[in-house]
C-alpha positions as CSV (number, residue, x, y, z in Angstrom):
1,M,-70.6,-21.4,49.1
2,K,-69.9,-18.6,46.6
3,P,-68.2,-19.5,43.4
4,A,-64.8,-18.1,42.6
5,I,-64.8,-16.5,39.2
6,G,-61.5,-15.9,37.5
7,I,-61.2,-12.8,35.3
8,T,-58.4,-12.5,32.7
9,T,-56.8,-9.1,32.0
10,G,-57.4,-9.1,28.3
11,D,-55.3,-6.7,26.3
12,I,-54.6,-3.9,28.8
13,N,-54.4,-1.3,26.0
14,G,-58.0,-1.9,25.1
15,I,-61.3,-1.2,26.9
16,G,-61.1,-4.3,29.2
17,T,-59.6,-2.4,32.2
18,E,-62.2,0.3,31.9
19,I,-65.2,-2.0,31.7
20,L,-63.9,-4.1,34.7
21,V,-63.6,-0.9,36.8
22,K,-67.0,0.3,35.8
23,S,-68.6,-3.0,36.6
24,F,-67.8,-2.8,40.3
25,S,-70.5,-0.2,40.8
26,E,-73.2,-2.6,39.5
27,N,-73.2,-5.0,42.6
28,I,-72.9,-8.1,40.5
29,F,-70.1,-9.4,42.7
30,E,-72.0,-9.9,45.9
31,E,-72.9,-13.6,45.2
32,S,-69.4,-14.6,44.0
33,V,-65.7,-14.1,44.6
34,P,-64.1,-12.1,41.7
35,V,-60.4,-13.0,41.1
36,L,-58.4,-11.0,38.5
37,V,-55.4,-13.1,37.3
38,S,-53.0,-10.4,36.5
39,P,-49.3,-9.5,36.0
40,H,-48.0,-8.2,39.4
41,C,-47.0,-4.9,37.8
42,L,-50.7,-4.1,37.2
43,S,-51.9,-4.5,40.7
44,E,-51.1,-0.9,41.6
45,Y,-53.0,0.4,38.6
46,Y,-56.2,-1.4,39.7
47,S,-55.6,-0.5,43.4
48,K,-55.8,3.2,42.6
49,Q,-59.3,2.8,41.2
50,L,-61.0,0.0,43.2
51,P,-61.0,-1.7,46.5
52,T,-58.5,-4.5,45.9
53,K,-56.8,-7.4,47.8
54,I,-53.5,-8.9,46.6
55,I,-53.6,-12.6,47.1
56,S,-51.2,-15.5,46.6
57,A,-54.0,-18.2,46.5
58,V,-57.6,-18.3,45.6
59,K,-58.6,-19.5,49.0
60,D,-57.6,-16.1,50.5
61,A,-60.0,-14.2,48.2
62,E,-63.0,-12.2,49.5
63,S,-66.3,-11.3,47.8
64,D,-66.5,-7.6,48.4
65,V,-63.2,-6.5,46.7
66,L,-61.4,-7.2,43.5
67,N,-59.0,-9.9,44.4
68,I,-55.8,-9.8,42.4
69,L,-53.9,-13.1,42.0
70,T,-50.6,-12.0,40.6
71,F,-47.9,-13.6,38.5
72,E,-44.5,-12.4,37.4
73,S,-44.1,-11.0,33.9
74,E,-42.4,-8.3,31.9
75,N,-43.2,-4.8,33.2
76,V,-46.3,-3.7,31.3
77,I,-48.2,-0.4,31.7
78,P,-51.5,0.4,30.1
79,D,-51.1,2.5,27.0
80,P,-54.7,2.9,25.6
81,G,-55.2,2.2,22.0
82,V,-51.7,1.1,21.3
83,L,-50.9,-2.3,19.7
84,T,-47.9,-4.0,21.4
85,S,-46.5,-7.5,21.6
86,I,-45.9,-7.0,25.4
87,S,-49.6,-6.5,26.0
88,G,-50.4,-9.5,23.8
89,K,-48.0,-11.7,25.8
90,A,-49.4,-10.4,29.2
91,A,-53.0,-11.2,28.0
92,M,-52.0,-14.8,27.0
93,N,-50.2,-15.4,30.3
94,S,-53.3,-14.3,32.2
95,I,-55.4,-16.7,30.1
96,E,-53.0,-19.6,30.6
97,N,-52.8,-19.1,34.4
98,T,-56.6,-18.8,34.7
99,I,-57.2,-22.0,32.7
100,R,-54.8,-23.9,34.9
101,L,-56.6,-22.6,38.1
102,C,-59.9,-23.7,36.6
103,L,-58.6,-27.2,35.7
104,D,-57.2,-27.5,39.2
105,N,-60.6,-26.6,40.6
106,K,-59.3,-23.5,42.4
107,L,-61.6,-21.3,40.3
108,N,-65.1,-22.3,39.4
109,A,-65.3,-20.4,36.1
110,M,-63.4,-17.8,34.0
111,V,-64.5,-14.7,32.2
112,T,-62.1,-13.5,29.6
113,L,-61.7,-9.8,28.7
114,P,-61.0,-9.1,25.0
115,I,-57.7,-9.8,23.4
116,S,-56.1,-8.4,20.3
117,K,-55.4,-11.4,18.0
118,E,-52.8,-9.2,16.2
119,A,-51.0,-8.3,19.4
120,V,-51.2,-12.0,20.6
121,N,-49.6,-13.2,17.3
122,L,-47.0,-10.5,17.5
123,A,-46.1,-12.0,20.9
124,G,-45.4,-15.3,19.2
125,Y,-48.7,-17.1,19.6
126,N,-50.2,-18.6,16.4
127,I,-53.9,-18.8,17.3
128,P,-57.1,-17.6,15.6
129,G,-58.8,-16.8,18.9
130,H,-59.7,-17.6,22.5
131,T,-62.0,-20.5,21.6
132,E,-59.3,-22.6,19.8
133,F,-56.7,-21.8,22.5
134,L,-59.0,-22.9,25.3
135,A,-59.7,-26.2,23.4
136,D,-56.0,-26.9,23.0
137,K,-55.1,-26.1,26.6
138,T,-57.9,-28.2,28.0
139,N,-57.2,-31.1,25.7
140,T,-60.7,-30.8,24.3
141,D,-61.2,-32.3,20.8
142,E,-64.2,-30.2,19.8
143,V,-65.9,-27.1,21.4
144,L,-68.7,-24.9,20.4
145,M,-68.8,-21.1,20.2
146,M,-72.2,-20.0,21.5
147,L,-73.4,-16.4,21.7
148,V,-76.1,-15.9,24.4
149,N,-78.4,-13.0,25.2
150,D,-81.4,-13.8,27.3
151,N,-83.2,-16.5,25.3
152,I,-81.3,-16.2,22.1
153,R,-78.5,-18.7,21.8
154,V,-76.6,-18.8,18.5
155,S,-73.7,-21.3,17.9
156,L,-71.4,-22.0,15.1
157,V,-70.3,-25.0,13.1
158,T,-67.1,-23.3,12.0
159,N,-65.4,-20.5,14.0
160,H,-62.5,-18.3,12.8
161,L,-62.1,-19.5,9.2
162,P,-61.7,-17.4,6.0
163,L,-64.8,-17.7,3.8
164,K,-62.9,-19.5,1.1
165,S,-62.3,-22.4,3.5
166,I,-65.8,-22.9,5.0
167,S,-67.4,-25.1,2.4
168,S,-64.6,-27.7,2.5
169,A,-64.5,-27.6,6.3
170,I,-68.1,-28.5,6.8
171,N,-69.0,-32.2,6.8
172,Q,-71.6,-34.5,8.4
173,K,-69.4,-35.5,11.3
174,L,-68.6,-31.9,12.3
175,I,-72.3,-30.8,12.1
176,I,-73.3,-33.8,14.2
177,K,-70.6,-33.1,16.8
178,K,-71.5,-29.4,17.1
179,A,-75.2,-30.1,17.3
180,D,-74.6,-32.7,20.0
181,I,-72.5,-30.3,22.1
182,L,-75.2,-27.6,21.6
183,N,-78.0,-30.0,22.7
184,T,-76.0,-31.2,25.7
185,S,-75.2,-27.6,26.8
186,L,-78.8,-26.5,26.4
187,R,-79.9,-29.4,28.7
188,E,-77.1,-29.4,31.2
189,D,-76.1,-25.7,31.4
190,F,-79.3,-23.9,30.6
191,G,-81.8,-26.4,32.1
192,I,-83.8,-27.0,28.9
193,S,-85.0,-30.6,29.1
194,N,-85.9,-31.2,25.5
195,P,-84.2,-28.5,23.3
196,E,-85.5,-27.5,19.9
197,I,-82.6,-26.5,17.6
198,A,-82.7,-24.6,14.3
199,V,-79.9,-25.3,11.8
200,F,-79.0,-22.9,9.0
201,G,-78.1,-23.8,5.4
202,L,-74.8,-22.7,4.0
203,N,-75.8,-21.2,0.7
204,P,-78.2,-18.3,-0.1
205,H,-81.8,-19.6,0.2
206,A,-80.4,-22.8,1.7
207,G,-79.3,-23.8,-1.7
208,D,-82.7,-23.4,-3.4
209,G,-83.1,-27.1,-4.1
210,G,-79.5,-27.4,-5.3
211,Y,-79.5,-24.6,-7.8
212,I,-77.3,-22.4,-5.6
213,G,-75.1,-25.0,-4.1
214,T,-75.5,-28.6,-3.0
215,E,-74.1,-28.7,0.5
216,E,-77.6,-28.7,2.0
217,I,-78.6,-31.8,0.0
218,E,-75.4,-33.7,0.3
219,V,-74.1,-32.8,3.7
220,I,-76.5,-30.8,6.0
221,K,-79.8,-32.7,5.5
222,P,-78.2,-36.1,6.0
223,A,-76.5,-34.9,9.1
224,L,-79.8,-33.6,10.5
225,Q,-81.5,-36.9,9.8
226,L,-78.9,-38.8,11.7
227,L,-79.3,-36.4,14.6
228,K,-83.1,-36.9,14.6
229,N,-82.5,-40.7,14.6
230,N,-80.6,-40.2,17.8
231,G,-83.4,-38.2,19.4
232,I,-82.0,-34.7,19.0
233,K,-84.7,-32.2,17.9
234,V,-83.1,-30.4,15.0
235,H,-85.0,-28.5,12.3
236,G,-83.8,-27.1,8.9
237,P,-81.8,-26.3,7.1
238,F,-83.2,-22.8,7.2
239,P,-82.2,-19.9,4.8
240,A,-80.2,-17.6,7.1
241,D,-81.2,-14.3,5.5
242,G,-84.8,-14.2,6.6
243,F,-84.7,-16.3,9.7
244,F,-84.3,-13.5,12.3
245,G,-86.4,-11.0,10.3
246,Q,-89.3,-13.5,10.5
247,K,-88.7,-13.8,14.2
248,L,-88.2,-17.6,13.9
249,H,-85.4,-17.4,16.5
250,L,-88.2,-16.9,19.1
251,K,-89.4,-20.5,18.4
252,F,-86.2,-22.3,19.1
253,D,-84.0,-22.9,22.2
254,G,-80.8,-22.8,20.1
255,I,-79.5,-22.0,16.6
256,L,-76.7,-23.6,14.8
257,A,-75.2,-21.4,12.1
258,M,-72.6,-22.7,9.5
259,Y,-70.1,-19.9,9.9
260,H,-69.0,-16.9,12.0
261,D,-70.7,-13.9,10.4
262,Q,-73.8,-15.8,9.3
263,G,-74.7,-16.3,13.0
264,L,-72.9,-13.4,14.8
265,A,-74.0,-10.5,12.6
266,P,-77.7,-10.8,13.3
267,F,-77.0,-11.9,16.9
268,K,-75.0,-8.7,17.6
269,L,-77.7,-6.6,16.0
270,L,-80.3,-8.1,18.3
271,S,-78.2,-8.2,21.4
272,F,-77.6,-4.4,21.5
273,G,-74.1,-4.8,22.9
274,S,-75.1,-7.0,25.8
275,G,-74.4,-10.5,24.4
276,V,-72.2,-13.1,25.9
277,N,-69.7,-15.5,24.3
278,F,-69.9,-18.9,26.0
279,T,-67.6,-21.8,25.0
280,A,-69.6,-25.0,25.3
281,G,-68.0,-28.4,25.5
282,L,-65.1,-27.5,27.7
283,P,-64.4,-29.2,31.0
284,I,-64.4,-25.7,32.5
285,I,-66.8,-22.7,32.3
286,R,-65.7,-19.8,30.2
287,T,-67.6,-16.7,29.1
288,S,-66.6,-13.5,27.5
289,P,-68.1,-10.2,26.4
290,D,-69.2,-10.4,22.7
291,H,-67.0,-7.4,21.6
292,G,-63.3,-6.8,20.9
293,T,-60.6,-4.6,22.5
294,G,-62.1,-1.3,21.2
295,F,-58.7,0.3,20.7
296,D,-60.4,3.2,18.9
297,I,-62.3,4.2,22.1
298,A,-59.8,2.9,24.8
299,G,-59.0,5.5,27.4
300,K,-61.9,7.8,26.5
301,G,-64.1,6.6,29.4
302,I,-67.1,5.8,27.0
303,A,-66.9,2.0,26.8
304,S,-70.0,0.2,28.1
305,P,-69.6,-2.6,30.6
306,S,-73.0,-4.2,29.7
307,S,-71.7,-7.2,27.9
308,F,-69.1,-7.9,30.6
309,L,-71.7,-7.7,33.3
310,K,-73.8,-10.3,31.5
311,A,-70.8,-12.5,30.9
312,Y,-69.8,-12.4,34.5
313,K,-73.4,-13.1,35.7
314,L,-73.7,-16.0,33.3
315,A,-70.4,-17.5,34.5
316,S,-71.6,-17.2,38.1
317,Q,-74.9,-18.8,37.3
318,L,-73.4,-21.7,35.5
319,A,-70.8,-22.2,38.2
320,K,-73.5,-22.3,40.9
321,K,-75.4,-24.8,38.9
322,R,-72.4,-27.1,38.5
323,M,-71.5,-26.8,42.2
324,A,-75.1,-27.8,43.1
325,D,-75.2,-30.8,40.8
């Protein structure tokens, strides 16, 4: 049985529509059933560019077309590169509907196209990003943002926080929870029986013995010891600045960084635009391209679908694995 993969519209004024259309020439949909959860008013837009089928239920979807499961909304027409509250609201409605279909086991996984946090907040949503919204809507206490590209898997202790708030947000309990989710996901989602996990320090040079900050001594190292006592193979804390340059990432199955840019900047440099954002710890499967809306290039026909292609493929693989378990 082929998994049904839900696709959200993302912000329709960004590059999401373009990369979805381009992806249909790559033959990645043969082993799955793609379902775009979209405002009804957008179905004609997609029908002009792709073979589509308008459906009222996932059970009616087919694998060789873009199935469009529609919902009623304000009339919204793509206006590339323009920031609007209407496109932000449509994007969030698509996400909410897709989450519900996944929770109801109508869809086996979801792939989210990029949203504009500014447009979303203009539409009345007060959220820092997809990850936090997914956790809230699935009643999940703690989730883990993980960026994946082949055998590189970088995850984060803190997600979308201002730098001034990071130190106070990091504590032993949070590090232990995030490392436990990472360890579980590496075993259950990626089939790694005994994962080896590298953990970064917070400060330059991992604190340099306490001379450049004490979080490593007071918080991170004690948390790692407790994790080791529970049989989780964690190593560190490593100084983040030289870790990738020394190719240490090749020795580990997963990496746990303390904050967003510490982990994602080197990851995106190494992934060459083909990384995938995977939210571990949810009761549903969610992946996403590792880039934003690309308003500056929207409508120009130059956006690359490579990250979306990998996100869709990973969602399909994870869905098949869970269906087989």
